[in-house]
C-alpha positions as CSV (number, residue, x, y, z in Angstrom):
1,M,51.2,-34.0,-25.6
2,T,50.9,-33.1,-22.0
3,D,47.7,-31.5,-20.8
4,K,48.4,-27.8,-20.3
5,T,45.0,-27.0,-19.0
6,A,45.4,-24.5,-16.2
7,M,44.6,-25.9,-12.8
8,P,42.1,-23.8,-10.9
9,A,43.6,-21.6,-8.1
10,P,43.0,-23.0,-4.6
11,A,40.0,-21.4,-3.0
12,I,40.3,-19.4,0.1
13,S,37.4,-19.0,2.5
14,R,35.8,-15.6,2.8
15,S,36.6,-15.3,6.5
16,L,40.3,-16.1,5.9
17,F,40.5,-13.6,3.1
18,A,38.8,-10.8,5.2
19,F,40.9,-11.5,8.3
20,A,44.1,-11.5,6.3
21,I,43.4,-8.0,4.9
22,F,42.5,-6.8,8.3
23,Y,45.6,-8.4,9.8
24,G,47.9,-6.6,7.3
25,G,46.4,-3.3,8.2
26,M,46.9,-3.8,11.9
27,V,50.6,-4.8,11.4
28,C,51.3,-1.5,9.7
29,I,49.4,0.8,12.0
30,A,50.7,-0.7,15.3
31,G,54.0,1.0,15.2
32,V,52.5,4.4,14.4
33,L,50.0,4.2,17.3
34,G,52.8,3.2,19.6
35,N,54.0,6.8,19.6
36,K,51.3,7.8,22.0
37,Q,51.1,6.7,25.7
38,V,47.6,6.3,27.0
39,A,46.3,6.2,30.5
40,L,44.1,3.3,31.5
41,G,41.4,5.1,33.5
42,P,40.4,3.2,36.6
43,L,43.0,0.5,35.8
44,S,45.8,3.0,36.2
45,A,45.2,2.8,40.0
46,I,46.6,-0.7,40.1
47,G,50.1,0.6,39.6
48,P,50.4,2.6,42.8
49,L,49.0,-0.4,44.8
50,L,52.0,-2.3,43.7
51,G,54.5,0.5,44.3
52,L,54.5,1.7,40.6
53,G,53.4,4.8,38.9
54,P,49.9,5.0,37.4
55,L,49.6,2.3,34.7
56,A,49.9,3.5,31.1
57,V,50.5,1.7,27.9
58,E,51.6,2.6,24.4
59,A,48.6,2.8,22.1
60,G,50.1,0.3,19.7
61,I,49.0,-2.4,22.1
62,F,45.4,-2.0,20.8
63,A,46.5,-2.8,17.3
64,F,48.7,-5.6,18.6
65,L,45.8,-7.1,20.6
66,M,43.8,-7.1,17.3
67,L,46.6,-9.1,15.8
68,V,46.2,-11.6,18.6
69,V,42.5,-11.7,18.2
70,T,42.7,-12.2,14.4
71,S,45.4,-14.9,14.5
72,S,43.6,-16.7,17.3
73,S,40.3,-16.5,15.4
74,V,41.9,-18.0,12.3
75,A,43.4,-20.8,14.4
76,E,39.9,-21.5,15.8
77,L,38.3,-21.5,12.4
78,H,41.0,-22.8,10.1
79,G,43.6,-24.5,12.2
80,R,47.1,-23.7,13.6
81,E,48.9,-24.0,10.2
82,A,46.7,-21.3,8.6
83,A,47.2,-19.0,11.6
84,N,51.0,-19.5,11.5
85,K,51.1,-18.7,7.8
86,L,49.1,-15.6,8.5
87,V,51.7,-14.5,11.1
88,L,54.6,-15.2,8.8
89,I,53.0,-13.4,5.9
90,G,52.5,-10.5,8.2
91,F,56.2,-9.9,8.1
92,V,55.8,-8.7,4.5
93,P,53.7,-5.5,5.2
94,L,55.6,-5.0,8.4
95,I,59.0,-4.9,6.8
96,V,57.9,-3.1,3.6
97,S,56.2,-0.4,5.7
98,L,59.4,0.1,7.7
99,L,61.5,0.3,4.5
100,L,59.1,2.8,3.0
101,S,59.3,4.9,6.2
102,V,63.1,4.9,5.9
103,A,62.9,5.9,2.2
104,V,60.4,8.7,2.8
105,L,62.4,10.1,5.8
106,S,65.5,10.2,3.6
107,L,63.8,12.2,0.9
108,P,64.0,16.0,1.1
109,A,60.9,17.8,2.2
110,A,59.1,20.3,-0.1
111,H,60.3,23.8,0.5
112,D,56.9,25.1,1.4
113,M,56.1,22.4,3.9
114,D,55.3,23.7,7.4
115,P,58.4,23.1,9.5
116,A,56.3,22.2,12.6
117,R,54.5,19.6,10.5
118,L,57.8,18.2,9.2
119,T,59.2,17.9,12.7
120,A,56.1,16.1,13.9
121,F,56.2,13.7,11.0
122,E,59.9,12.9,11.6
123,T,59.3,12.4,15.3
124,I,56.4,10.0,14.7
125,M,57.9,8.0,11.8
126,G,61.5,8.0,12.9
127,G,63.0,5.3,15.0
128,T,66.3,3.8,16.0
129,P,67.5,0.4,14.6
130,R,67.1,-1.1,18.0
131,I,63.4,-0.1,18.2
132,W,62.8,-1.5,14.7
133,L,64.6,-4.7,15.5
134,G,62.8,-5.1,18.8
135,G,59.5,-4.6,17.2
136,I,60.1,-7.1,14.4
137,L,61.3,-9.8,16.8
138,A,58.7,-9.2,19.4
139,Y,55.9,-9.3,16.7
140,G,57.1,-12.6,15.2
141,I,57.9,-14.5,18.4
142,S,54.9,-13.4,20.5
143,T,52.3,-13.9,17.8
144,L,53.6,-17.3,16.9
145,L,53.6,-18.1,20.6
146,N,50.1,-16.9,21.0
147,V,48.9,-19.2,18.1
148,S,50.9,-22.1,19.6
149,I,49.5,-21.8,23.1
150,F,45.9,-21.2,21.8
151,S,46.1,-24.2,19.6
152,R,47.7,-26.4,22.2
153,L,44.9,-25.6,24.7
154,K,42.3,-26.3,22.0
155,G,43.9,-29.7,21.5
156,Q,43.4,-30.4,25.2
157,E,40.0,-28.8,25.7
158,G,38.5,-29.2,22.2
159,A,36.1,-26.3,21.3
160,K,35.3,-25.6,24.9
161,L,36.5,-22.7,27.0
162,L,37.3,-20.4,24.2
163,W,37.3,-17.4,26.6
164,L,39.9,-19.1,28.8
165,R,42.1,-20.3,25.9
166,S,42.1,-16.8,24.4
167,A,42.9,-15.0,27.7
168,V,45.7,-17.3,28.7
169,A,47.4,-17.3,25.2
170,S,47.1,-13.6,24.9
171,A,48.4,-12.8,28.4
172,L,51.4,-15.1,28.1
173,S,52.3,-13.8,24.6
174,Q,52.0,-10.2,25.8
175,I,54.5,-10.9,28.6
176,V,56.9,-12.3,26.1
177,D,56.3,-9.4,23.7
178,T,57.1,-6.9,26.4
179,L,60.2,-8.6,27.5
180,I,61.6,-8.9,24.0
181,F,60.8,-5.4,22.8
182,I,61.7,-3.4,25.8
183,S,64.9,-5.4,26.5
184,I,66.1,-5.0,22.9
185,A,65.0,-1.4,22.4
186,F,65.9,0.2,25.7
187,Y,68.3,-2.0,27.8
188,G,71.3,0.1,28.7
189,V,69.6,3.3,27.7
190,F,67.8,3.7,31.0
191,P,66.6,1.4,33.8
192,I,63.9,-0.8,32.4
193,G,62.7,-2.8,35.5
194,E,59.7,-0.6,36.4
195,L,58.8,-0.1,32.7
196,L,58.8,-3.8,32.1
197,L,56.7,-4.6,35.2
198,G,54.2,-1.8,34.5
199,Q,53.8,-2.6,30.8
200,M,53.4,-6.4,31.4
201,L,50.8,-5.8,34.1
202,A,48.9,-3.4,31.9
203,K,49.0,-5.6,28.8
204,V,48.0,-8.7,30.8
205,V,45.0,-6.9,32.3
206,L,43.9,-5.6,28.8
207,S,44.4,-9.1,27.4
208,I,42.1,-10.7,29.9
209,I,39.4,-8.0,29.6
210,L,39.4,-7.3,25.9
211,V,40.7,-10.3,24.0
212,P,38.1,-13.0,24.9
213,P,34.9,-11.1,23.9
214,L,36.6,-9.9,20.7
215,I,37.6,-13.4,19.7
216,Y,34.0,-14.6,20.2
217,G,32.9,-11.8,17.9
218,F,35.5,-12.5,15.3
219,V,34.8,-16.2,15.3
220,A,31.0,-15.6,15.0
221,L,31.7,-13.1,12.1
222,G,34.0,-15.6,10.4
223,R,31.4,-18.4,10.5
224,K,28.8,-16.1,9.2
225,L,31.0,-15.0,6.3
226,D,31.7,-18.7,5.4
227,E,28.2,-20.1,5.9
228,Q,26.2,-17.3,4.3
229,G,28.7,-16.3,1.6
230,I,28.7,-12.6,2.4
């Protein structure tokens, strides 16, 4: 008789478990936050210096930067393969949330629902197939590129220069993300040249300023979770 004793499930580190849950939440909320355009305060003045309007960015970038921070931190702590799996698994909550949005939008609203509230909900949650396609492709390609660049630089520099590796990987992946999303979602709808340049500039600046310190914090938190068993 063969031994049918169940093999123990492979263990997952506490940091990877925590980061995976956080990552899934950021994947789902990014599209909702993207409905608001936000000014960048003093950074907005960079636009007019380059012949553009004041720099602004869709608020979804903040959730997307957290995806970059999380995947880069996983790559730093657990390797490129684990980070790539995290990105690929992220397609599940992304696509399911889109399908649920389509299903809910297709259902009739309750008769006593406030019409203004219904209109606002449909405006926020609705989207064209081009926007959805652009978002899915931009997410997958840019986040995998971020992990690839971050890991490649780590292979060259070792554990040194975390701030530089994170800034370079995030900035380059943000440029690719903007090119893919805006081109697919809006090409032919209106001129996209100024929008592309403004969005890329804003996202690169945010990547350089925000991503490195956040990755340092996430890596430190991950090590504490794994070492102390919190």
